[in-house]
N, C-alpha and C positions, 0 to 999 in steps of 0.2 A: 476450591476453585482457584486456578492460577491467577496471579495479578495480571491485569490487562495493561500493557505498556504502550498503548496508543489510544488516540481518540480520533474520531471521524465526525465531521460536522459539515452541513451545507451552510455556506456563508455568501453574502452578497458583496461584490466588488463594484465600486461606483462606475467603473468604465467597462470592465469585462463581464459584468453580470454574475450569474451563479458560478460559484466555485466550490470545490470540495476540499476542505482543509483536513489533511492527514498529519497529525502531530505525534511524534514518538518521544514519550517521556521527557519533554522539555529539551530535547536534543536537536531534533530536526523537524521543521514544519514545511510541508509541501502544500502548495495551493494548485489543485488540478482543475482543469476545465471538466465539464461533465463527460466529454468524449475521452479525455485522458483517464479519468477515474473509471470509466467503463472498460477501456482497454486494459488497464491495470487489473481490474477485478477479473476480467475474462482470462487474462494471462495467469493470474494466481490460481484460478480454478483449473485451468488446463494443465498446469505443471503439477498441482497437488493431486490430481486424479490420474496422472500418467498419460493424459491425452496428447500432451506436447513433450517431445524429447528434450526441450530446452533445459539447461541447467542453471541459467542466470536470467533474471529479469532486470532490465535497466530502463528507467524512465527519467528524463529530465524535463519536468513540466515547464511550460512556457512562462508561467508567472512565479516561478520559484528560483532561488539561488542554489538550492540543494537538489539532489537527485535521489531516486529510489534505486537501491541496488540490493537485490535479493538473490542469494545463491542456494540452489536446491541441494539438500543433503538427503541421506537415506531416510532419516526420521522426521524431516521437516525442512524449514528454510531458515537461513541466517540472513538477517537484514542488517546491512552495514550502517552503523551510527558512529558519531564522533567518539563517544565514550566506550565503544566496543560493540560487537555484534549483538543484536537482539535475536535470540534463538526461539523460533516458533515451531511447534509440532504441526502436523498437517491439519488438525482440527482448528488450530489457531489461524493458520493461513486461510482456511475456508471461512472462518469468522470474519477476518479482515476483508476478504472478497465480498462477503454478504453485506458488511457495514458500508463499504464503498458503493455497492449497488443500491442500497437503501437510501443513502444520502443523495443520490442523483434524483430520486423522486419518481 
Protein backbone atom coordinates (compact mmCIF):
# COMPACT_ATOMS: atom_id res chain seq x y z
CA UNK A 1 0.00 0.00 0.00
CA UNK A 2 1.50 3.39 -0.98
CA UNK A 3 2.25 5.91 1.73
CA UNK A 4 -0.56 8.43 2.22
CA UNK A 5 1.03 11.86 2.17
CA UNK A 6 -1.97 13.84 3.34
CA UNK A 7 -4.50 13.93 6.16
CA UNK A 8 -8.06 15.21 6.13
CA UNK A 9 -9.96 16.08 9.30
CA UNK A 10 -13.03 18.03 10.34
CA UNK A 11 -12.07 20.74 12.84
CA UNK A 12 -13.96 23.47 14.62
CA UNK A 13 -12.93 27.13 14.30
CA UNK A 14 -14.13 29.41 17.10
CA UNK A 15 -15.49 32.01 14.65
CA UNK A 16 -15.92 30.28 11.29
CA UNK A 17 -17.43 27.05 12.60
CA UNK A 18 -16.71 23.73 10.88
CA UNK A 19 -13.66 23.60 8.67
CA UNK A 20 -12.00 20.78 6.79
CA UNK A 21 -8.25 20.63 7.40
CA UNK A 22 -6.23 19.21 4.52
CA UNK A 23 -2.58 18.75 5.44
CA UNK A 24 0.08 17.57 3.02
CA UNK A 25 3.08 15.90 4.70
CA UNK A 26 3.72 18.79 7.13
CA UNK A 27 4.29 21.06 4.14
CA UNK A 28 0.99 22.78 3.46
CA UNK A 29 -2.12 22.99 5.60
CA UNK A 30 -5.35 24.17 4.06
CA UNK A 31 -8.42 25.02 6.10
CA UNK A 32 -11.46 24.81 3.87
CA UNK A 33 -15.05 25.71 4.53
CA UNK A 34 -17.43 22.80 3.92
CA UNK A 35 -18.48 24.46 0.63
CA UNK A 36 -14.83 24.79 -0.48
CA UNK A 37 -14.11 21.17 0.48
CA UNK A 38 -17.18 20.06 -1.47
CA UNK A 39 -16.14 22.07 -4.55
CA UNK A 40 -12.60 20.68 -4.40
CA UNK A 41 -13.89 17.12 -3.96
CA UNK A 42 -16.25 17.44 -6.93
CA UNK A 43 -13.53 19.01 -9.09
CA UNK A 44 -11.09 16.20 -8.26
CA UNK A 45 -13.67 13.58 -9.21
CA UNK A 46 -14.64 15.39 -12.43
CA UNK A 47 -11.03 15.68 -13.59
CA UNK A 48 -10.06 12.15 -12.54
CA UNK A 49 -13.00 10.58 -14.38
CA UNK A 50 -12.58 12.71 -17.50
CA UNK A 51 -15.92 14.47 -16.96
CA UNK A 52 -14.18 17.85 -16.96
CA UNK A 53 -11.60 18.86 -19.57
CA UNK A 54 -9.81 21.06 -17.02
CA UNK A 55 -6.10 20.32 -16.60
CA UNK A 56 -5.54 22.38 -13.45
CA UNK A 57 -7.45 22.76 -10.21
CA UNK A 58 -6.68 25.87 -8.17
CA UNK A 59 -8.31 26.81 -4.89
CA UNK A 60 -7.28 29.50 -2.43
CA UNK A 61 -9.37 28.83 0.68
CA UNK A 62 -10.63 31.86 2.57
CA UNK A 63 -9.12 30.71 5.90
CA UNK A 64 -5.68 29.64 4.59
CA UNK A 65 -2.47 31.34 3.58
CA UNK A 66 -1.69 28.57 1.08
CA UNK A 67 -3.52 27.35 -2.02
CA UNK A 68 -4.31 23.99 -3.59
CA UNK A 69 -2.74 23.69 -7.03
CA UNK A 70 -3.21 20.38 -8.81
CA UNK A 71 -2.17 19.72 -12.39
CA UNK A 72 -3.65 16.77 -14.26
CA UNK A 73 -1.23 14.46 -16.01
CA UNK A 74 -1.94 11.33 -18.04
CA UNK A 75 -1.47 8.98 -15.08
CA UNK A 76 -2.74 11.18 -12.26
CA UNK A 77 -2.28 14.57 -10.65
CA UNK A 78 0.70 16.56 -9.43
CA UNK A 79 -0.11 18.66 -6.35
CA UNK A 80 2.28 21.57 -5.86
CA UNK A 81 3.99 21.60 -2.45
CA UNK A 82 6.88 23.70 -1.16
CA UNK A 83 9.16 20.65 -1.07
CA UNK A 84 8.20 19.56 -4.61
CA UNK A 85 5.19 18.03 -6.29
CA UNK A 86 3.17 15.28 -4.65
CA UNK A 87 2.44 12.83 -7.46
CA UNK A 88 -0.88 11.02 -7.07
CA UNK A 89 -2.31 8.37 -9.37
CA UNK A 90 -6.01 8.61 -10.23
CA UNK A 91 -6.96 6.18 -7.44
CA UNK A 92 -5.17 8.46 -4.98
CA UNK A 93 -7.01 11.48 -6.36
CA UNK A 94 -10.33 9.66 -5.93
CA UNK A 95 -9.32 8.73 -2.36
CA UNK A 96 -8.56 12.36 -1.55
CA UNK A 97 -11.92 13.42 -3.00
CA UNK A 98 -13.71 10.79 -0.90
CA UNK A 99 -11.85 11.84 2.25
CA UNK A 100 -12.85 15.48 1.72
CA UNK A 101 -16.50 14.49 1.17
CA UNK A 102 -16.51 12.25 4.26
CA UNK A 103 -15.03 14.98 6.46
CA UNK A 104 -17.86 17.34 5.56
CA UNK A 105 -20.25 14.95 7.24
